[in-house]
C-alpha positions as CSV (number, residue, x, y, z in Angstrom):
1,M,284.1,148.0,74.5
2,L,287.9,147.8,74.3
3,D,289.5,149.4,77.3
4,F,293.0,150.7,76.6
5,R,293.6,152.1,80.1
6,L,296.4,150.6,82.2
7,D,295.4,148.8,85.4
8,A,296.0,150.4,88.8
9,E,299.4,148.6,89.4
10,L,300.8,149.9,86.1
11,E,299.5,153.4,86.7
12,T,301.3,153.3,90.0
13,L,304.5,152.3,88.2
14,R,304.0,155.2,85.7
15,K,303.6,157.7,88.5
16,R,306.7,156.5,90.2
17,A,308.7,156.5,87.0
18,R,307.5,160.0,86.2
19,A,308.6,161.3,89.6
20,V,312.1,159.7,89.3
21,A,312.4,161.1,85.8
22,E,311.5,164.6,86.9
23,D,314.0,164.3,89.7
24,G,316.6,163.1,87.3
25,V,316.0,166.1,85.0
26,A,316.2,168.5,88.0
27,R,319.6,166.9,89.2
28,F,321.3,166.1,85.9
29,G,319.6,168.2,83.3
30,R,317.0,167.7,80.5
31,H,318.3,166.1,77.3
32,N,316.7,165.9,73.8
33,D,316.6,162.3,72.7
34,S,317.8,161.4,76.1
35,W,318.3,157.6,75.5
36,I,321.3,158.6,73.3
37,N,322.2,162.1,74.3
38,G,321.6,162.1,78.1
39,F,324.7,160.4,79.5
40,S,324.9,160.1,83.3
41,K,326.5,157.3,85.2
42,E,325.0,158.6,88.4
43,F,321.4,158.4,87.0
44,A,322.2,154.9,85.6
45,Q,322.8,153.8,89.2
46,V,319.5,155.4,90.2
47,M,317.8,153.3,87.6
48,A,319.6,150.2,89.0
49,E,318.5,151.0,92.5
50,E,314.9,151.3,91.3
51,G,315.3,147.9,89.7
52,W,314.7,149.4,86.2
53,I,317.7,147.8,84.4
54,G,317.1,144.2,83.2
55,M,313.4,144.4,84.2
56,G,312.5,141.7,81.7
57,W,315.6,139.6,81.9
58,P,315.3,136.0,83.4
59,K,315.8,135.8,87.1
60,E,318.6,133.3,86.7
61,F,320.7,136.1,85.1
62,G,319.9,138.7,87.7
63,G,316.8,140.1,86.0
64,Q,313.3,140.4,87.4
65,E,311.2,138.7,84.6
66,R,308.7,141.6,84.8
67,P,306.2,141.9,82.0
68,P,307.6,143.8,79.0
69,I,304.9,146.4,79.2
70,E,306.4,147.6,82.5
71,R,309.8,148.4,80.9
72,V,307.9,150.3,78.2
73,I,306.1,152.4,80.8
74,V,309.3,153.3,82.6
75,A,311.2,154.1,79.4
76,E,308.4,156.3,78.1
77,E,308.4,158.4,81.2
78,M,312.3,158.7,81.2
79,I,312.6,159.6,77.6
80,G,309.5,161.7,77.5
81,K,310.8,163.9,80.3
82,G,314.3,163.9,78.9
83,A,316.0,162.1,81.8
84,P,319.6,161.0,81.1
85,I,319.4,157.2,80.7
86,A,322.0,156.8,77.9
87,A,324.7,155.3,80.1
88,M,322.7,152.1,80.7
89,W,320.4,152.0,77.6
90,F,322.3,149.9,75.1
91,A,323.3,147.3,77.7
92,D,319.7,147.0,79.0
93,R,318.0,147.0,75.6
94,Q,320.4,145.0,73.4
95,M,323.7,143.8,74.8
96,G,322.3,142.1,77.9
97,P,319.5,140.1,76.1
98,T,322.0,139.1,73.4
99,I,324.6,137.8,75.9
100,I,321.8,136.0,77.7
101,Q,320.7,134.3,74.6
102,Y,324.0,133.6,72.8
103,G,326.8,134.2,75.3
104,T,328.7,131.6,77.3
105,A,328.3,131.1,81.0
106,D,331.6,132.8,81.6
107,Q,330.5,135.8,79.5
108,Q,327.2,136.0,81.4
109,A,328.9,135.9,84.8
110,E,331.4,138.6,83.7
111,Y,329.3,141.1,81.9
112,L,325.7,140.9,83.2
113,P,326.2,142.0,86.8
114,K,327.9,145.2,85.8
115,M,325.1,146.0,83.4
116,L,322.5,145.5,86.0
117,S,324.3,147.7,88.5
118,G,324.6,150.5,86.0
119,E,328.4,150.3,86.3
120,S,329.3,149.4,82.7
121,T,328.5,151.3,79.5
122,W,328.5,149.6,76.1
123,C,328.8,150.9,72.6
124,I,327.9,149.0,69.4
125,G,330.5,148.8,66.6
126,M,328.2,148.3,63.7
127,S,328.1,151.0,60.9
128,E,331.2,151.7,58.8
129,P,331.9,154.5,56.3
130,D,330.9,152.2,53.4
131,A,328.5,150.0,55.3
132,G,325.8,151.9,56.9
133,S,322.4,150.5,56.1
134,D,324.0,147.7,54.1
135,L,325.5,146.0,57.1
136,A,326.5,142.8,55.2
137,S,329.2,144.8,53.3
138,L,331.2,145.6,56.4
139,K,334.9,145.1,56.2
140,T,336.3,145.4,59.8
141,S,338.1,142.1,60.2
142,A,338.9,139.8,63.1
143,V,341.5,137.2,62.1
144,R,342.4,134.3,64.4
145,D,346.0,134.2,65.6
146,G,346.3,131.3,68.0
147,D,343.9,132.0,70.9
148,T,343.3,135.6,70.0
149,F,341.5,137.6,67.3
150,V,343.5,140.4,65.6
151,I,341.0,143.2,64.7
152,N,341.6,145.8,62.0
153,G,339.1,148.3,60.6
154,Q,337.0,151.4,61.2
155,K,333.6,152.0,62.6
156,I,331.6,155.2,62.5
157,W,328.5,156.7,64.3
158,T,329.5,154.6,67.3
159,S,327.5,156.2,70.1
160,F,329.4,156.5,73.4
161,G,332.6,155.2,71.8
162,A,334.6,157.7,73.9
163,V,333.1,156.8,77.2
164,A,332.1,153.1,76.9
165,D,333.8,150.3,78.8
166,Y,333.1,147.7,76.1
167,C,332.4,147.7,72.4
168,Y,330.1,145.0,71.1
169,L,331.8,144.7,67.7
170,I,330.2,143.4,64.5
171,C,333.1,142.2,62.4
172,R,334.1,139.8,59.6
173,T,335.9,136.6,60.5
174,D,335.6,135.0,57.0
175,S,335.5,136.7,53.6
176,S,335.3,133.5,51.4
177,G,331.6,133.2,51.2
178,P,328.5,135.4,50.5
179,P,328.4,138.8,52.3
180,H,325.9,137.7,54.9
181,R,328.1,134.9,56.0
182,G,331.4,135.2,57.8
183,I,330.1,137.9,60.2
184,S,330.8,137.5,63.9
185,E,330.2,139.4,67.1
186,V,333.1,140.0,69.6
187,V,333.2,141.9,72.9
188,V,336.1,144.3,72.8
189,P,337.2,146.2,76.0
190,M,337.6,149.8,75.0
191,D,340.9,150.1,76.9
192,T,342.6,147.5,74.7
193,P,345.8,148.8,73.0
194,G,345.3,149.7,69.3
195,I,341.9,151.5,69.6
196,E,341.6,155.1,68.6
197,V,338.4,157.0,69.3
198,R,337.6,160.3,67.5
199,P,334.4,162.0,68.8
200,I,332.1,163.6,66.2
201,T,330.4,166.9,67.2
202,D,327.1,167.3,65.4
203,M,325.4,170.6,64.5
204,T,323.6,170.7,67.9
205,T,326.9,170.2,69.8
206,N,326.1,166.6,70.8
207,K,329.2,164.4,70.9
208,H,327.9,160.9,71.4
209,F,328.8,159.8,67.8
210,C,332.4,158.6,67.4
211,E,334.7,157.2,64.8
212,V,336.5,154.2,66.2
213,Y,339.7,152.8,64.6
214,F,341.1,149.3,65.3
215,T,344.7,148.7,64.5
216,D,346.0,145.2,65.3
217,V,343.7,145.1,68.4
218,R,344.0,141.7,70.1
219,V,341.2,140.2,72.1
220,P,340.8,136.6,73.4
221,V,338.9,134.2,71.2
222,E,336.7,133.6,74.3
223,N,335.2,137.1,73.6
224,L,333.3,135.7,70.6
225,V,329.6,135.8,71.2
226,G,327.6,133.0,69.5
227,V,328.8,131.0,66.5
228,E,331.8,132.3,64.6
229,G,330.8,133.5,61.1
230,A,327.1,133.0,61.7
231,A,326.1,136.2,63.6
232,F,324.2,138.0,60.9
233,K,320.9,136.7,62.3
234,Q,322.0,137.7,65.8
235,T,322.6,141.2,64.6
236,M,319.3,141.4,62.8
237,K,317.6,140.5,66.1
238,Q,319.4,143.3,67.9
239,L,318.1,145.7,65.3
240,E,314.6,144.4,65.9
241,H,315.1,145.4,69.6
242,G,316.3,148.9,68.5
243,R,313.6,149.7,65.9
244,G,310.3,149.0,67.6
245,G,310.9,150.6,71.0
246,I,309.2,153.5,72.7
247,D,312.4,155.6,72.3
248,R,311.4,156.0,68.6
249,L,308.2,157.8,69.6
250,V,308.8,160.1,72.5
251,S,312.3,161.4,72.1
252,N,311.1,165.0,71.7
253,R,307.9,164.7,73.8
254,A,309.3,167.2,76.3
255,L,309.5,169.8,73.5
256,Y,305.9,169.0,72.5
257,D,304.7,169.5,76.1
258,L,306.4,172.8,76.2
259,A,304.8,173.9,72.9
260,V,301.3,172.8,74.0
261,E,301.6,175.0,77.1
262,R,302.3,178.0,74.8
263,A,299.9,177.2,72.0
264,D,296.9,179.4,71.3
265,T,294.2,176.7,71.8
266,S,291.5,179.3,71.0
267,D,292.5,178.8,67.4
268,P,290.6,175.8,65.9
269,V,293.5,175.0,63.5
270,V,295.9,174.8,66.5
271,R,293.5,172.5,68.3
272,Q,293.3,170.3,65.2
273,D,297.1,170.1,65.1
274,I,297.2,169.1,68.8
275,A,294.5,166.5,68.3
276,R,296.3,165.0,65.3
277,L,299.6,164.7,67.2
278,E,297.8,163.3,70.3
279,T,296.2,160.7,68.0
280,G,299.6,159.9,66.6
281,Y,301.1,159.4,70.1
282,R,298.3,156.9,70.9
283,L,298.7,155.0,67.6
284,G,302.5,154.9,68.0
285,R,302.2,153.6,71.6
286,L,299.9,150.8,70.5
287,L,302.3,149.9,67.7
288,V,305.1,149.7,70.3
289,Y,302.9,147.7,72.6
290,R,302.4,145.2,69.8
291,E,306.1,144.8,69.4
292,V,306.9,144.2,73.1
293,L,303.9,141.9,73.6
294,R,305.0,139.9,70.5
295,Q,301.7,140.5,68.7
296,A,303.3,142.0,65.6
297,P,304.5,139.9,62.7
298,A,308.3,139.3,62.2
299,G,309.9,142.3,60.7
300,F,307.1,144.7,61.5
301,S,309.3,146.8,63.7
302,A,310.4,148.5,60.5
303,A,306.8,149.8,60.1
304,T,306.7,150.8,63.8
305,K,310.0,152.8,63.5
306,C,308.8,154.5,60.3
307,F,305.5,155.6,61.8
308,C,307.0,156.7,65.2
309,T,310.0,158.6,63.9
310,E,308.0,160.4,61.2
311,H,305.6,161.4,63.9
312,E,308.6,162.9,65.8
313,I,309.3,165.0,62.7
314,E,305.7,166.2,62.8
315,V,306.1,167.1,66.5
316,A,309.2,169.1,65.7
317,N,307.4,171.0,63.0
318,F,304.5,171.8,65.4
319,V,307.0,173.0,68.0
320,A,308.7,175.3,65.5
321,K,305.5,176.7,64.3
322,T,304.1,177.3,67.8
323,L,307.3,178.9,69.2
324,G,307.9,181.1,66.2
325,P,311.1,183.2,66.4
326,D,311.9,181.7,69.8
327,A,312.5,178.4,68.0
328,M,315.5,179.9,66.2
329,L,317.4,180.6,69.4
330,F,320.4,178.3,70.0
331,D,319.1,176.9,73.3
332,E,318.0,173.4,74.2
333,V,314.7,173.9,72.3
334,G,316.5,175.1,69.2
335,K,319.0,172.3,69.4
336,G,316.2,169.8,69.7
337,L,314.5,171.1,66.6
338,A,317.8,171.0,64.6
339,Y,318.4,167.5,65.8
340,A,315.0,166.2,64.7
341,P,315.8,165.1,61.1
342,G,318.1,162.5,62.6
343,Y,315.1,160.5,64.0
344,T,314.3,159.1,60.6
345,I,317.9,158.3,59.9
346,M,319.3,156.6,63.0
347,G,318.7,152.8,63.2
348,G,318.0,152.7,59.5
349,T,316.5,155.3,57.2
350,S,312.8,155.4,56.5
351,D,313.5,154.3,52.9
352,V,315.3,151.3,54.1
353,M,312.5,150.5,56.6
354,R,310.0,150.6,53.8
355,N,312.1,148.2,51.7
356,I,312.3,145.8,54.7
357,L,308.5,146.1,55.2
358,G,307.8,145.5,51.6
359,E,310.1,142.6,51.1
360,R,310.1,140.8,54.4
361,V,306.6,141.5,55.7
362,L,304.4,142.0,52.6
363,G,306.4,139.6,50.4
364,L,306.6,142.1,47.5
365,P,309.1,141.2,44.8
366,R,312.3,143.1,44.5
367,E,312.6,145.5,41.6
368,P,315.0,143.9,39.0
369,R,318.3,145.7,38.6
């Protein structure tokens, strides 16, 4: 028989992570979708002290080379409880691994230690008003002028733009070829002159989204990460990191746990709903495990994201039905339910994910235009 239980060492790690997460919630508050809404520099330092930033990074770069499954276990407990891990999340999940793989020795020495200590927060300058899911059509430019890049353009939906120390900017350094070429990645300190940040308050009062304007912003050419004009594949790899993670499954788990406590489990229909959602959690977790253990085919993270985020919508519907009129109150529960439609939009809409799955994984032909 297949045994899907974790071994004793991993269960010990889960219990420790759960205790730290619960303490973090008690000290710094519970947050819906806490990997992006729960911003706390203090808790980032707690994560660093526990050794839970850079868990899988190579030891030569300050990491611990721990098995990927350990990071998933810690992250599931943090996000499932609503602990505020946002201040370190992007650096740990995307920026650090990217700089390890593509950055120079000087960049690694400058940026990685501050990530590992929880000291630095990063934002990603990716989407633009006319280049959301179609990243290749971005227009923000970085033009060489001697030993500097001069950056002009606008980014939107830039989470933590108002509080980040650095922006990992996806920009265009060459417009002469096809859209997928000429794209580069540049590290931009957020205190550089010429940067204007305008926070966006969403309907739930969250303010992590920002518009960021770059007007003749100058950064050294040495801030280029990877090969100039050939960063599209680097960016796609970052998106793979962001689509198949446990954060796409358990972002409203805390609301689910609350609803189950109040659910009338004497009703067989309610029991059936709970069984269906519990099954969904287990299936989603196995899909995420396949991603982190590299057992899934290339591009399959699109399917993982689709399943997991659509499951989160089902969870929100169950919570709303269970809580009834209480779900309409404008408290943390009501805000979490109003926020739920964003799960299938952030990181690429479900429609885009299905197109990626069909074209890149299943090899289906594109519909002629």
